[in-house]
C-alpha positions in Angstrom: 62.7 90.7 72.7 59.3 91.2 74.3 60.0 88.5 76.9 63.4 90.1 77.7 61.7 93.5 78.1 59.2 92.0 80.5 62.1 90.5 82.5 63.9 93.9 82.6 60.7 95.8 83.6 60.0 93.3 86.4 63.6 93.7 87.6 63.2 97.5 87.5 60.0 97.4 89.6 61.7 95.0 92.1 64.7 97.3 92.5 62.4 100.3 93.0 60.6 98.5 95.8 63.9 97.4 97.3 65.2 101.0 97.2 62.2 102.1 99.2 62.7 99.4 101.8 66.4 100.4 102.1 65.6 104.0 102.7 63.0 103.1 105.3 65.6 101.0 107.1 68.2 103.7 106.9 66.0 106.5 108.1 64.7 104.3 111.0 68.2 104.3 112.6 69.1 107.5 114.4 72.9 107.0 114.3 72.8 106.4 110.5 70.6 109.5 110.1 73.1 111.5 112.1 75.9 110.3 109.9 74.0 111.3 106.8 73.3 114.7 108.3 77.0 115.2 109.1 78.0 114.2 105.5 75.4 116.5 104.0 76.6 119.3 106.2 80.2 118.9 105.0 79.1 118.7 101.4 77.2 122.0 101.8 80.3 123.5 103.5 82.5 122.3 100.6 80.2 123.6 97.9 79.6 127.0 99.5 83.1 127.4 101.0 83.8 130.9 99.4 80.6 132.2 101.0 81.0 130.5 104.4 84.7 131.2 105.0 85.1 134.4 107.0 88.6 135.1 105.6 90.7 134.2 102.5 92.3 130.8 103.6 95.5 131.7 101.8 95.9 135.3 102.9 98.9 135.7 105.3 98.9 138.3 108.1 102.1 138.2 110.2 100.5 140.6 112.7 98.1 138.0 114.0 100.4 134.9 114.1 99.3 132.1 116.5 96.3 133.9 117.8 94.2 131.9 120.2 90.5 131.4 119.3 88.6 134.7 119.6 85.6 136.5 118.2 87.6 137.6 115.2 89.2 134.2 114.6 86.9 131.4 116.0 89.7 128.8 115.7 92.7 131.1 115.9 95.4 131.6 113.3 98.4 129.5 112.2 102.1 130.3 111.9 101.5 132.5 108.9 98.5 134.4 110.3 96.0 132.5 108.2 92.5 131.9 109.6 92.2 128.3 110.8 88.4 128.0 110.4 88.6 129.3 106.8 91.3 126.8 106.0 89.2 123.9 107.5 86.2 125.0 105.4 88.2 125.0 102.2 90.0 121.8 103.3 86.6 120.1 103.2 86.6 120.7 99.4 90.0 119.0 99.1 89.1 116.0 101.3 85.7 115.3 99.7 87.1 115.8 96.2 89.9 113.3 96.9 87.5 110.8 98.5 84.8 110.9 95.8 87.1 111.0 92.7 89.7 108.4 94.0 86.9 106.0 95.1 85.1 106.6 91.7 88.3 105.7 89.8 88.8 102.6 92.0 85.2 101.5 91.6 85.1 102.0 87.8 88.4 100.2 87.2 87.6 97.5 89.8 84.1 96.8 88.6 85.1 96.3 85.0 88.2 94.3 85.8 86.2 92.0 88.1 83.3 91.8 85.7 85.5 90.8 82.7 87.5 88.3 84.8 84.4 86.7 86.4 82.3 86.5 83.2 84.8 85.2 80.7 87.0 83.1 83.1 89.9 81.1 81.7 93.1 82.9 80.9 91.3 86.3 81.2 90.5 85.5 84.8 94.0 84.3 85.5 95.7 87.4 84.0 93.4 90.0 85.7 93.2 88.3 89.1 96.9 87.6 89.3 97.5 91.4 88.8 94.9 92.1 91.5 96.7 89.6 93.8 99.9 91.5 93.3 98.2 94.8 94.3 96.6 93.2 97.3 100.1 91.9 98.5 100.7 95.5 99.6 98.7 97.2 102.4 96.5 99.9 100.9 98.2 102.9 102.6 101.7 101.6 101.8 100.8 101.2 98.1 99.3 104.7 98.1 102.4 106.0 99.8 104.7 104.4 97.2 102.6 105.5 94.2 102.3 109.1 95.6 106.0 109.2 96.1 106.7 108.0 92.6 104.1 110.3 91.0 105.0 113.3 93.1 102.7 115.4 95.3 99.8 117.4 94.3 96.0 116.8 94.1 95.8 114.9 90.9 98.7 112.5 91.7 97.2 111.8 95.2 93.8 111.0 93.7 95.4 108.6 91.1 97.6 107.0 93.8 94.7 106.3 96.2 92.4 105.2 93.3 94.9 102.6 92.2 95.6 101.4 95.7 91.8 100.8 96.3 91.1 99.1 92.9 91.9 95.6 94.1 89.1 95.6 96.6 86.4 96.4 94.0 87.8 93.9 91.5 87.9 91.1 93.9 84.4 91.7 95.2 82.9 92.2 91.8 84.6 89.1 90.4 83.1 87.0 93.2 79.7 88.4 92.7 79.8 87.8 88.9 81.0 84.2 89.3 77.9 83.5 91.4 75.4 85.7 89.4 76.3 84.4 85.9 74.9 81.0 86.8 71.5 82.3 87.7 68.4 81.6 85.6 67.9 85.2 84.5 71.3 85.2 82.8 70.5 81.8 81.1 67.1 83.2 80.0 68.7 86.3 78.5 71.3 84.2 76.7 68.7 81.9 75.3 66.8 84.9 73.9 69.9 86.0 72.0 71.4 88.6 74.2 75.1 89.0 73.6 77.9 89.1 76.2 78.0 92.9 76.4 74.2 93.1 76.9 74.2 90.4 79.6 77.1 92.1 81.5 75.7 95.7 81.3 71.9 95.0 81.6 71.8 92.0 83.9 75.1 91.3 85.8 76.1 94.8 86.8 72.7 95.9 88.3 72.4 92.7 90.3 76.0 92.8 91.6 76.0 96.4 92.6 74.5 96.3 96.2 77.7 95.1 97.9 79.8 97.4 95.7 77.7 100.4 96.9 78.3 99.4 100.5 82.0 99.2 99.8 82.0 102.6 98.1 80.4 104.2 101.1 82.9 102.6 103.5 85.9 103.4 101.3 85.0 107.1 101.0 86.1 107.5 104.6 89.2 105.3 104.0 90.2 107.5 101.0 89.8 110.7 103.0 91.9 109.2 105.8 94.6 108.1 103.3 94.8 111.6 101.8 95.1 113.0 105.3 97.9 110.6 106.1 99.8 111.3 102.9 99.5 115.1 103.4 100.6 114.7 107.0 103.7 113.0 105.8 104.4 115.8 103.3 103.8 113.8 100.0 100.2 114.5 99.6 98.5 117.9 98.9 101.2 120.5 98.6 101.2 123.9 100.3 99.6 126.4 100.3 96.5 124.4 99.3 94.3 123.8 102.3 94.2 120.1 103.3 93.2 118.7 106.7 96.2 116.3 106.9 98.7 119.0 106.1 97.0 121.3 108.7 97.4 118.6 111.4 101.1 118.2 110.4 101.7 122.0 110.5 99.9 122.4 113.8 101.7 119.5 115.4 104.8 121.7 115.6 103.0 124.1 117.8 100.7 121.7 119.7 101.7 123.0 123.1 101.3 126.7 122.1 98.2 126.4 119.9 96.7 122.9 120.2 93.6 123.9 118.2 95.7 124.0 115.0 96.0 120.2 115.1 92.8 119.3 117.0 90.3 121.2 114.8 91.3 119.6 111.4 91.8 116.3 113.2 88.2 116.5 114.5 86.9 117.3 111.0 88.7 114.2 109.7 87.3 112.1 112.5 83.7 113.3 112.0 83.7 112.7 108.2 85.4 109.3 108.4 83.1 108.2 111.3 80.0 109.4 109.4 80.9 107.5 106.2 81.6 104.3 108.2 78.3 104.6 110.1 76.3 105.1 106.8 78.2 102.3 105.2 77.4 99.9 108.1 73.7 101.0 107.8 73.7 100.2 104.1 75.3 96.9 104.7 72.6 95.9 107.1 69.9 97.2 104.9 71.2 95.3 101.8 71.9 92.0 103.7 69.7 89.4 102.0 69.4 87.5 105.3 67.5 90.5 106.7 65.0 91.1 103.9 61.5 90.9 105.1 62.6 91.3 108.8 63.5 95.0 108.8 
């Protein structure tokens, strides 16, 4: 057990040094830093939404319907007299919650399905991966659309639908990583020292297979937010009166000639968040690329 502990400690030290190198690479790229700042800004807005929103996002005032941007309402008001800026601020909570939780569900399910399939192989591999192949036969947004329609609208059902639709990507990637990693010497050494299957999977395979999964998670956060916006735009996502950027774009589309800011403002918020997650994901991918180690 002492030898195995030494192996684990050596791996922990190596991962710490690698983390420092990754942060150095990330912080050395201005566009990636900009993306991180935008994401952090939206997270702060989502957390402190009740303090930052100038009005109650659900309070209706028919005396100020369709007001243009002004000092009182920076982004105007909608068809029910609700402050657009306040609804965008609270919509950040909805979008980030859907993105983080749905991707978290997909990552957890996909990692374990791919890990079990890749490690044990045989009939276990065939059953799990054929199920994954069936999920991958449908485009992600179409599968999320079908699942959301079957489950019904609402925040929880949208999260579940998007989470299931994204699971196949993580399972396929994790399985391919495990199939390669389980043949490495450190797995053979751990097995020869008496480590069981569970210990090998949790202590050795998962940590060494996570880097590409982390990159995929970062990239898919933007995809999940965009999927939620699409479902809400179609009317089967987040249900009124809850503030959601996709639903706001859909509502504002009806009055786009009269008050274009109703659609453009939430659309810009969606674009900024998705773009930022994609930029940060690209930066992580480059920083974690083994071919670039020692050159960046």
